[in-house]
C-alpha positions in Angstrom: 33.2 -17.5 83.5 35.0 -17.4 80.0 34.6 -13.5 80.0 35.9 -13.3 83.5 38.9 -15.5 82.6 39.7 -13.4 79.6 39.5 -10.2 81.6 41.9 -11.6 84.4 44.2 -12.6 81.6 44.4 -9.2 80.2 45.2 -7.7 83.6 48.0 -10.1 84.2 49.4 -9.2 80.8 49.2 -5.5 81.5 50.6 -6.0 85.0 53.4 -8.4 83.5 52.8 -10.6 86.5 54.0 -14.3 86.5 54.3 -17.3 88.7 53.2 -16.9 92.5 52.4 -13.2 92.0 49.9 -13.9 89.1 48.1 -16.6 91.3 47.9 -14.3 94.2 46.3 -11.5 92.0 43.9 -14.1 90.4 42.8 -15.2 94.0 42.2 -11.6 95.1 40.2 -10.9 91.9 38.1 -13.9 92.2 37.3 -13.3 95.8 36.5 -9.6 94.9 34.3 -10.7 91.9 32.4 -13.3 93.9 31.9 -11.2 96.9 30.4 -8.5 94.5 28.2 -10.9 92.7 26.8 -12.3 96.2 26.4 -8.9 97.9 25.7 -6.2 95.4 22.0 -5.9 94.5 23.0 -4.6 91.0 25.3 -7.4 90.2 24.2 -9.7 87.3 23.7 -12.6 89.6 21.2 -10.7 91.8 19.6 -9.0 89.1 19.0 -12.2 87.4 17.5 -13.5 90.6 15.3 -10.4 91.0 13.7 -10.7 87.6 13.2 -14.5 87.8 10.8 -13.8 90.6 7.2 -13.1 89.5 7.3 -9.3 89.2 4.2 -6.9 89.1 3.1 -5.7 85.7 3.9 -2.0 85.3 1.5 0.6 83.9 2.8 2.3 80.7 -0.3 4.1 79.0 -3.9 4.2 79.4 -6.6 5.7 77.0 -10.3 6.2 77.3 -13.0 5.5 74.6 -16.7 6.5 74.6 -19.0 3.4 73.6 -21.3 5.1 71.0 -24.2 2.6 71.9 -24.0 2.6 75.7 -22.5 6.0 76.5 -20.0 4.2 78.9 -16.3 4.7 79.0 -14.0 1.8 77.9 -10.3 1.8 78.9 -7.4 0.3 76.8 -4.2 0.0 78.6 -0.7 -1.0 77.8 1.3 -2.5 80.8 4.7 -4.0 80.5 6.7 -7.0 82.1 10.5 -7.0 82.5 13.1 -9.7 82.4 17.0 -9.3 82.7 19.6 -10.4 80.0 23.0 -11.0 81.1 25.7 -9.0 79.3 29.5 -8.7 79.1 31.3 -8.6 82.5 29.3 -6.5 84.8 26.6 -5.0 82.7 23.2 -6.5 81.5 20.1 -5.3 79.5 16.5 -4.8 80.6 13.8 -6.6 78.3 10.7 -4.9 78.0 7.7 -6.5 76.4 4.1 -5.0 76.3 0.6 -6.4 77.6 -2.6 -5.1 76.5 -5.5 -4.7 79.0 -9.2 -3.8 78.0 -11.5 -2.6 80.9 -9.0 -4.2 83.5 -9.1 -7.6 81.7 -5.7 -8.9 80.2 -6.2 -9.4 76.5 -2.8 -10.3 75.2 0.9 -10.5 76.4 3.4 -10.0 73.5 5.4 -12.6 74.8 2.7 -15.4 74.8 3.4 -18.0 72.2 7.1 -17.1 71.8 9.8 -19.7 72.3 11.7 -17.2 74.2 11.9 -13.3 74.1 14.6 -13.7 71.3 12.0 -15.4 69.1 9.5 -13.4 66.6 5.8 -13.6 67.2 4.6 -17.0 65.7 2.4 -15.0 63.1 -1.0 -15.9 61.7 -1.8 -19.7 61.0 -0.8 -20.7 57.6 -3.3 -23.5 57.4 -6.2 -22.0 55.3 -8.7 -24.1 57.4 -7.4 -22.8 60.6 -7.1 -19.4 59.4 -10.7 -19.0 58.1 -11.8 -19.8 61.6 -10.4 -16.3 62.8 -11.7 -12.9 62.2 -8.7 -10.7 61.4 -8.1 -6.8 61.5 -5.0 -6.0 59.8 -3.0 -2.7 60.4 0.3 -3.5 58.9 1.1 -5.3 55.6 4.8 -4.4 55.5 6.9 -7.4 55.1 9.9 -5.4 55.9 8.8 -5.3 59.6 7.6 -9.0 59.6 9.0 -10.7 62.7 9.1 -7.4 64.8 5.4 -7.2 65.3 2.8 -8.3 67.9 -0.2 -10.0 66.9 -3.2 -9.6 69.5 -5.5 -12.5 69.9 -8.9 -11.6 71.7 -9.9 -14.9 73.0 -13.8 -15.5 72.6 -14.0 -17.3 75.8 -13.1 -14.1 77.6 -14.4 -11.3 75.3 -17.6 -11.0 73.3 -17.5 -10.2 69.6 -18.9 -6.5 70.7 -16.0 -6.2 73.1 -13.6 -7.1 70.2 -15.0 -4.5 68.2 -14.5 -2.1 70.9 -11.0 -3.0 71.5 -10.5 -2.3 67.7 -12.4 1.0 67.8 -10.4 2.1 71.0 -7.0 1.3 69.4 -7.8 2.8 66.0 -8.9 6.1 67.9 -5.7 6.2 69.8 -3.2 4.4 67.4 -0.8 7.1 66.8 -0.3 7.5 70.5 0.1 3.9 71.2 2.3 2.9 68.4 4.6 5.9 69.5 4.8 4.3 72.9 5.6 0.9 71.5 8.4 2.2 69.2 10.0 5.2 71.3 9.3 4.9 75.0 12.3 4.6 77.3 12.4 3.3 80.7 15.3 3.6 83.3 15.5 0.9 85.5 16.5 1.4 89.2 19.8 -0.4 88.9 21.1 2.2 86.3 19.9 5.3 87.9 23.1 6.0 90.0 25.3 5.5 86.9 27.0 8.6 85.5 24.9 8.3 82.3 21.9 6.1 83.4 20.9 3.7 80.6 17.5 3.6 79.4 15.6 0.7 77.4 12.9 0.8 74.8 10.4 -2.0 74.3 12.1 -5.0 72.9 12.5 -4.8 69.1 10.4 -7.9 68.3 7.3 -6.3 69.6 7.6 -2.6 68.3 3.9 -2.4 66.6 0.6 -4.2 66.6 0.1 -5.8 63.1 -3.2 -7.6 63.6 -6.1 -7.8 66.2 -7.6 -11.2 65.8 -10.9 -12.6 67.3 -9.9 -16.0 68.1 -8.0 -18.1 70.6 -4.2 -18.1 70.0 -3.4 -21.1 68.0 -1.2 -23.7 69.9 1.9 -25.6 68.3 1.7 -29.3 67.7 4.2 -31.2 69.7 5.8 -34.5 68.7 8.5 -36.7 70.4 10.6 -39.7 69.1 9.7 -43.0 70.8 13.5 -43.1 72.0 14.6 -40.0 73.7 18.3 -39.4 74.1 19.8 -39.4 77.5 22.5 -37.1 77.1 24.3 -34.9 74.3 27.9 -34.0 73.6 28.3 -30.2 72.9 31.0 -29.0 70.5 33.2 -27.8 73.3 33.3 -31.3 74.7 30.7 -30.8 77.4 28.3 -33.7 78.0 24.8 -32.7 79.2 21.9 -34.7 80.4 18.8 -34.5 78.5 15.2 -34.5 79.8 13.3 -33.8 76.5 13.6 -34.0 72.9 10.5 -32.6 71.1 9.6 -31.4 67.8 7.1 -28.3 67.8 5.3 -27.3 64.5 4.1 -23.8 65.1 0.9 -22.3 63.6 2.8 -20.2 61.1 4.3 -23.4 59.6 7.8 -23.0 61.1 9.1 -26.0 63.1 12.1 -26.9 65.2 13.5 -29.7 67.1 14.8 -29.0 70.5 16.6 -30.9 73.2 16.5 -29.6 76.8 18.9 -29.9 79.6 17.8 -32.1 82.3 18.2 -29.2 84.9 17.0 -26.5 82.7 14.1 -24.4 84.0 13.8 -21.8 81.3 13.2 -21.9 77.4 16.8 -20.6 76.7 18.3 -23.7 78.4 17.1 -25.6 75.1 19.4 -26.4 72.1 17.9 -26.4 68.7 18.8 -29.3 66.6 17.0 -28.5 63.3 14.5 -26.2 61.8 12.2 -26.2 58.7 8.8 -25.3 57.6 5.5 -26.9 56.5 4.2 -26.0 53.1 0.6 -26.2 52.0 0.0 -26.8 48.6 -2.5 -28.8 46.3 -0.6 -31.9 47.3 -1.4 -31.4 51.0 0.7 -30.5 53.9 4.3 -31.0 53.1 7.1 -31.2 55.9 10.4 -29.7 54.7 13.8 -29.5 56.4 15.9 -26.5 56.1 18.7 -27.7 58.4 19.7 -30.1 60.9 22.7 -30.0 63.4 22.7 -33.3 65.4 25.6 -34.8 67.2 26.5 -38.5 66.6 26.2 -39.0 70.4 22.4 -38.7 70.4 21.0 -42.3 71.2 17.7 -41.3 69.3 19.5 -41.3 65.8 21.5 -44.5 66.3 21.2 -46.9 63.3 18.5 -44.9 61.8 18.0 -42.7 58.7 16.8 -39.0 58.9 13.5 -40.0 57.2 12.9 -43.0 59.6 13.7 -40.7 62.6 11.2 -38.0 61.6 8.6 -40.6 60.7 8.9 -42.0 64.1 7.7 -38.9 65.8 4.2 -39.1 67.8 2.0 -36.8 69.7 0.6 -37.3 73.1 -2.3 -39.1 71.6 -0.2 -41.4 69.7 -0.7 -40.0 66.3 2.3 -40.1 64.0 3.8 -37.0 62.3 3.2 -38.6 59.1 -0.6 -38.9 59.9 -0.8 -35.0 59.3 2.2 -34.3 56.9 3.9 -35.9 54.1 7.7 -35.8 54.3 9.0 -33.6 51.5 12.6 -32.4 51.4 14.5 -34.6 53.8 18.3 -34.6 53.8 20.2 -37.9 53.9 22.5 -36.8 56.7 21.8 -35.5 60.3 24.2 -32.7 59.9 23.5 -30.4 57.0 25.4 -27.6 58.4 28.6 -29.3 57.1 26.7 -30.5 53.9 25.5 -27.4 52.6 27.8 -25.0 54.5 25.0 -23.0 55.9 
């Protein structure tokens, strides 16, 4: 609505309208905008609704590989799933993410394990003990591309070790072709085809190549909550939102973040991140460090409590404390390090 308001303001400025005339123009524009949003299948409102429904996966590329032991053919297929991102005024973007299939069985969704489509793949576990449980075949070591990759986990509950080897062999045999599709393929959605210059979209930049194929189940984050969860939160613009959740998630790659969720939010991007940091593994054990915090004084969960006490109070669903797993390391004295450190 802010963008719409700015657009109307610019129109009034250009037309030099004031008083009753300006209100009439605003009313007409709002009615026209509302009608378009409700009736047009290509409006952002209706495209958002369209892509929120469960959409079928779309075939992208398939390759065939001969099993040298059995003589049978194996099929490695890349499909894709789409979502819609609202853009400025009346345009938006198609978000494409790949899915890997082997012999008609889903192996891995590139979106799995991500906090949302705007977040990088969670990477390999940093815990040496957990990492040693996995068999890892690495295809890219380039740190420059880190965060733009897709780690394929082949779950032993669904695939045998022999199938894992076949997946690797098939990918290696067609790697150039598959990588080219992930990096350069373009898709023109139906809602842009009638435009003068139809827009096309590549795979989302955070899933442009396969960096590892791993034999093992995808590691899951540890989830903790404070014993006292806040009921509401005051945003910087003065808006008061209701809260249903306040969680700390520690991901396998060692990164962690604290999120609060709007009471009526249905999707991950309705979350508001209050802090981030990382877990460091050293000779001293597992150390929990804070990188930044950005809490509001309006949160009930931090009333009359220090940052150290707040973090130490977090427990998981089994009643285990955060401090049962990690020692608290670099912990700031204030709940808002953005102001303190100027980050």
